N, C-alpha and C positions, 0 to 999 in steps of 0.2 A: 182730531185728536188720531197721532199714527196709533196701528193697535204695538203694541211690546212684544219688542223683540229678544228673543230668547241666546242665553250665551252662557257657552259647553263648557266646566271647570273641572278636572281631573281630579278628588280629595283617594289618596291610599287610605286604605287597613280600615276598619271602624268605625275611628276617634270622631269624636265630633270639631266643632268648628267656630268660630263668630264671625266675621268676613276677611275669606279669601283678595279680595280688592275691593272694587268701585265701580258696577256696571254704570255703562251709558245713559244720560237720560231718556228715558220710555223702555230699558231692556230690564228685563228679568232674567233670572240665579237659575239654571241647569245642575246640580253637582252631581258629580258622578263617587258615586265610592265607591272601592275597591278591598275586596274579601281577601284574608293569606289565601281557604280557596279558592271561595268563586267571587265574581265581581256584582252588581249590580247596581239599577242609577236608579235616583232617584230625587223626582224634581218639586225645584222650591218654584213659588210665584215671591217674586221680590217683597211684597205686602207682608208674607207667612214663612219667613228667614227663623227656622230654629237654632238657639242659641249655642253653636258648636263651636268645639274647635280643637284647632290642627294642633299635631306634636311638631315639633322643630323637624324631625327627619322628614314630615311631609309634609310645611312648607314648604323645603326646602325644595321637596320629585314641584309643586305646587309653583317657584320658581321658576323653575328650568325647562317648566313643558312651556311655559308663557313666554318663559325669557325664550324657546325655542321657535315657539307663534313668529316674534316679532325682529327676528332675527333673519328669517325667512322673506320675511317681506321686505324686510329694509338693505339686505345685501344684495338679495335675489330677485325683489319682486311680486313674488309668489306668494298669493293672499288663498287665506284662507276660510272654512263657513264652520259656521258653530249648528248648523242640521248634520244630518246623515246624509251621503252619500254613498256611491259604491266604489267611490275613491278617496286613498288614504293619501296627504305627504307622510315617510319616515324620517324625522331625524336621529343623525346616527348611523342612521342602520342604509352607510351610501361607499362608491367603491371609493371616495373620497377618504376617509377613516378605515379602513380597509376590512370590509364588509363584503365579503365573495358570495357571490348569486345562489348558488347552489345552497348555505350556509344562509341567507334568509328567507329563500324560498322554503326551504325543514322549518323554518317558524312562521309564517304565514300561511302555508298548507294548511296549518292544523284548524284553521278556523273557517277557512271554508275552501273554494273551487278558487284559484286563483287567475283574472281575465287573460292580465298584464301582466308585467313586473317594469317599470321604465328603471336604467339604473344611471346615468347623466353621470361621460366620464371625471373623473377629480372633486367631480360633489361629493361634501357629508350627510346627502339627503336623498330616497329612492321612493316612485313613486307606483301604488299599487292599486288597482280595480279587478275587485272581486264582480261573480258572476248576478250577482242580488246586495241589494242596501244590507236584508236581514247578516252577511255574513261579511257584512264590512265592520256593519257598527257592531258584532259578537271578537273581531280583531282587534276594534277600539277600546272594547272596554278589558279587552284580557293581557293586551300583548302593549298597552301603553305604560313605560314604566320598567318593559323586560329586559333580565339584563343577561347579557348573550358578553359568549368570547368570542377575540379573534382571534387567529394562526397566532398569534405571537403571544397571548396567553395573555390580554388584555379585557379589561372589563369595559363593555360598554352599553349604558342604556341608551333606550329605541322609545321615543315623543312623535305619540303619533298626535295628525291633525286632518279630518274632512277637508276634500279639496271639489270643484266642481265636477275637474275632469284631471285625468294621470295623462298630460301628456306635458312632451317636448319637444320644443326648436330643433331640427338635429341638420349637421351642417353636410351640403351634399358631396357625396365619394370625390374622393379629390385624388389627381393621378399621381403618378408617381412625378419625382424631378426628373428633367431629362436628362440621362446618359446613365437612368441608375437600373438598375437589375439587380435578380433575388435568386439565386438556384437553389431549391429544395435537392437536402439530400445528396451532392455531389463529390462525397464519398459514401465507403461503410463504415459500419463498428469497427470491424476490428483494423480499419484503416486507423481510425481518433484514436483510437488505445496506442495503436505506436505514437503517432503525434506528439498526443498528448505523454504518452515513457521519456520518447525521446529528448524534450527539456527535461535535463533537474535541475532543477532550483534550489538546491544544497549542497552545490558543487563549491569550489577552491572557492574564495576570490580572488586570487591572482591571475583568475582564468580573463582573457579581456571579454570574452562573454556574458560576463558574471554579470545576477542582476542585478539592478536596482529599485530601492523600492519610494516609490513616490506617495505622492495624498492621501492615494486613493486606490493605488492599482499598484500592484508589481510589473515590473517589464522586463526582458530581455533583448540581445539585440544581437547581430543573424550577418554576415555581409559590410555591415553599414554601423558605425554609431550616433545614435540622434541625437544629438544635444539640444534638451532640450530648454535651454539657457537661451539659445540662440532662434532654436525650433531650424535647424538643417542640419546633413552630413560635411564631414570632410572627406572630399570626394576624393582626395588624392591620401590619408589615411586607412583603406580600405581593414577590418578586424580579419584574423587570422583565423584559417577555416572555410569562411564561408557560409551555405547554408546547410541544414541539416541535410547529410543524404538519402535520406527519404521525402525531403521535399521533392529532392529530381524529378522521380518520379511519379507523381502527382503534379505538380505546372508541363509537363511535358502531355502528360494525358488533357490536360486542357485546354493548351494549345492547342492540340489536336482534332480535339471536339469544339475549339471556336467560343469556348469560355472569356478566355484572354490571349492580346492581340501580338503582349512583349514578352516571353521571360524574365522574372524578377531578377535582381543581385541586390536588394537590400530583408530584409524579413523583424519585427520588434515582436513579440510574443508578447502577449498580457494579461494575464490570469487577475480577475474580480471576485473581490468574498461578497456575499448578499449584502447588496442594500451601498454596494460602490458604483463610482462609475466615473466618466471621462469629459470635465468640462467639455460646451457646442466647440469646436473649430471648425479650421480650412487649413488640411495638410497644404505645408505651404510651393505656393509654383515651382521657384525657382531650383526649390530643393528637386525636386518630385517629376517622372515623365503622366503624360493626361490619367494613365488609366494606375487605380489605387483598390488591390480585393482582400477584402477578409474574408476571414473561414472561424467560423462560431465553432467552441465543440465545447465539452459538458452538459450546458441547459442553454435554451431560450432565452433571449432578452429584445426591451423595446427600441430602438434605438431613435431619436430623433430627427429631421433637419426641418432645420428651419432657413426660409427664403427671405433678404433685407428691406423686402414690402410685408413680412410680418406673419407669412402666412408661413404652419408649423405643420407639419403628416410625419406621425407614429409611423415605421416602418416597424415590426413584427420579423425578425431575426433567429428562424429555428436551430436548434441541432446539427450541427453537421451541413448548414448549409455559408452560399460562401454570396457574398457584398462586392457588385462591381463596381467601381463610382468612374466616372470619366465623363467631359464636358461642364455641363452645369451642373449637376450636382457633386463635380471634381472640384470646380474654381470656383462655384458663388455660393451653396446653400453649404450654410455651418451642420455640420453632424457629431450630435454626443451621446451620452447618457446619464437619466438625471439620478441622481443619488434614490435608492429610494428600494423599499424590502420586497416589495408588490411591484406586478406589471398590469398595466387595464388590457386588456386580451379581447378579439372573440369567443366564448362562449360554443357556440357551434363548433365542430368536432373537424370540418369539412374544410379552413382555415387555415390555414397553417401560418404561410408568411407571407409577406404583405403589408398592405396598408392598414392601419387598427381603424373602422369606419367605423362612423356614428353613431350607429345602430343601437338607439339604447335601449330592446328589448335585447341583445344579443353581444351585452359587451359585461365581462366577470375579470375576476379576478390571478393571477398568479406569482404565486412565489418565488421566487427567484435564488437560484443555488451557486453553486460557484463557475464560475464562465471562463474559456481560457479561446482569446481569440489570437490568430495568426496574422496578423497583414501585413502583404506582398505588397511591394515598391522596387519603381527600375530607378535607380540615382540618376538627374537630370544631368549630360557630359554638356550641355548647351543653354544658349539662354534660354527663356522662357518665351515661347510663343503660342503663345494666350488668346493672344490678342482674339477675340472677333466681332467687329463694329455693328450697331445698328442693333446689339440687344437690350433694352428692355428689365428694368426692374420689375415690370407687373405693373406697375400705376403711372401716369402720363405719358407721355409718348418716352419715341428710343436715344434716349438720352447718355447713356451710361454701358460699357463693355467690359470684361473680365479687366484688361489695367486699369481700368480706377481701383479692382482691391489686388490686384495685383503689386507684392511684396517688397520685386526688383525694377517695376515700375514703377513705382510709386513715390517713388526716390527721389525720382526727373522730373517729378514738376514741384512746379514751386509752389506751398502755399496763397492762396492767392480769396484776397475780401471786392465784400461789393461797391462798385464804381459810382454808386450813386442809390437812392433812397428806392429809385424806382426795379433797381434790382435786387437791389434787398428782400423789393414785396415777393418780388416774382419769390426766388429763393424762399420764400416765408412758406410761398400756395406748395409749389411744390413737393417742399419738403417736410411738411407741418402741418395745414390745413389738409391737404388733398389724401397723407398717410394716414388722421387718424379717420379717417371718412370711410376707407375703408379696413381697418383696422376694424375699427369700434368696438364689435361684437367679442371679440378677442382683448380688445386692451381691457374692460367692464371686467370681465370674467378673472381675470388677476390682481382689481384694483378692488378689493372687498377690506383691506384691513385700515382703520382709518389710523390716525399718526397719533400717540396718545396727546402730545403738549396743543395741539388743534380740540381734541374734546376736549383735557381742562380750559380749554380758553372759551368755546361755544356753552360749555356749562358751567358756567362763571356767569357765563352775562344774565342782566335782568332780567325774568320774567316780564315777557312780552316785547321783548327786543326785533326790530327789522335788522335781520343781517345782510349783506349780498355778499353772493358765493363767486368774485369772477373766475372764470375758467373751471369750469364746476364738474364737467368730469362729465360722469356717466351718478354726477348727486350721494357718492358717500357721506360730506359731512352732510345736508341736508335735514337729516332725518337724525340724527345726534340727538340736539333735543329739539322734544320737543315742546317747552314750553314758548318759546320765539316760533317766526314769521319768519323763515327763508325764503328768498330766491337766487335762482344760480342763472347762470348762461353760459356760455359755451361756446363759439367759435362754428366746430362738429355738428350738425344736424341730426345725424343721427345716435350721437354723444347724447343731447338734452331729446331725442326721442326715446332713451334707455329710461332716462330721469321722468319723461313721462310715465313711463310705461309702472315706475315707480310711484307714482300718483304723489308724483315732486313740482313744482312749481317753476320753471328752468321756460327761456328761452333762447335766439340764433344772437350773437349778435357781437362786434370784434371788441378783448380788450378792455381796445384804445381808444374806446368810440360805444360806450357803456348808457345806452338813455333811460339811466335813473335821476331823478329831478335832484338840483344839489339840495343840502341838507337834509334828505329822506332818511337815511339810516343810521343809524345808532351806532352800528358795525361795522364790518367788510374783512373779505379772508378771498387770498387769492392762492393757494398752495400748486409748487413747481408747472408757474405759466410765466410766471416773467423769462424766465432762459430762453421761450420759444418764438421771441421776438426779432425779429431782426430789420428793425429798423430802428434809429437811432428815434426817445423822447427825453423828454425836457423832466424831470422830479417837481413834483408838483406839490410838496409841503413847504413852505416859510418860516422861518425861526421853531423848527424843527428840537425833542431833545427824543433821543429812545434812550427807552431806560425799560430792561427788558425783554417782554413782550406786547410794550403801546410803545404807544407813538402818539402821543399831544402836539399839538400845535395846529395853524389856520392852515386849511386845503381850498386852492387855488378852487374847487369845483363841490365836492362834500360840504366844505365851509365849516361850519361847529359843529350841523347835525353830526358828525363823524368825526367822535370823542375819539376814541379806537378803534385802530386799526393792527391787524398781526399779518403776517407777509411770511411765507415762507419758501425757500427759495431750494431746487437741487444746488442749484452753484453757486461760489463763492462767490459776491462781486463788493465793492463797495457798498454802500449803502444808498451815497448817494443817489445811486444803478437803479434804485429800486420804487419802483412807482406808478401809480397806475392812472397815468394819463386825462383824462376824458373823464372821468367819475362823474 
């Protein structure tokens, strides 16, 4: 018989308890009780448990600590351990919920010497490694349940658990998008002040340069008005007055120093309040020349550049810096500002502009301020000439060039459809299967919240049911109901590997040829999958009756063993097209 394994449970205050939860077979329970002034540990063998009772507040605290542990395992694949180590994971203490590096360090260092603090970007947790196990245990006993206040005045409660190692798989340093350049301190603070003062945001609206309030910002146009309804300018209707006089000398200086190649004749001034942003976009090809420059004033900002292949590169734009976009960064990569009050930035003082790296030991938060951007463009007077043959999207062979994403040239290409199943299969392989293999890790990091209706369906199934998830992705539904036996499959090997890292049962296969024996499953789900199919397929259900989220009837392959099928799809298609052939 194996030796009993001990499980740690945190109990705040000196109240008694009866039974917090049921230990697994062969496990003993260790209760860590916290006092108002000092906290102490009491080891309790499973055969000699005292008849303590917890208050409602204490039970609520315990539930949240256990939930945090389960959430980390289910959504992030992070396993905690029941014995003391040098390393802890701090749930709720992460960049993703507005806790900065300095703020967290001040709390952690009260318990001992911090050897490393890893703060993954956009995650609501951090890893801390202490010099000794004793210091780590002190942090576990004294900081569990500690309440801190973020920079917005909201209360956050920390929940700590031991982990084997404080580690994080970092992304390799990425390069700037081709054609993109950031120049720091392009103007003086005096010029910055004059530029900001040159824009009168309260002038009479009869002036043709008056500002417009958009959803996330206030804008003002000079030279030519940019029409947001069609993302274009009317080159035959210039605005009176041209660009502000103060801009003339600054633009001439940039031309002389080689930062820009053409003198702009259109200016859009955007004013962003903290928390506001702009949707990801590509400036209209046919409206402006190649070169687009943007001057950041008032406050720094992080701008996200995204490649069609799925790669996102966050770029820091310091105050008084100039962003220059030409070539691929101008025509292909989208750029935008995510609406949020804090940006994830480098903590080291030496890093100012450029890529925000994945170094989790050097990331912190920066609170946004009011930012004003001066975006200069030159209105295009001739047809767009952005064609660069042989350009590749970054996956597979070179197959696309800028005209495929150009507004002026896309209109000339009629919509085409595959002429055969073979051609359709090739398109699916190139645009679906290869893409998901490339972006699996990034895709998984953004797919962690289950759809409520799916959760409701899975939790309503009888205990012990065998359920198949066809197209399981990163497996976010495989652990919803612990009372079910769930098995997943996906075409992407990398996504299946992520499922296995979370200790889920999953294998690689084609959703149209799943090797599951007929009549073996009690239920099946296929979430946001069917719209990826490029080939034609025949519905397999006969004499079916659609009733809410249930489908009753006979099935060619799973037969009567599959009595309930729940299909959710991101596209709106007639039900006759929704099927799971060859199950």
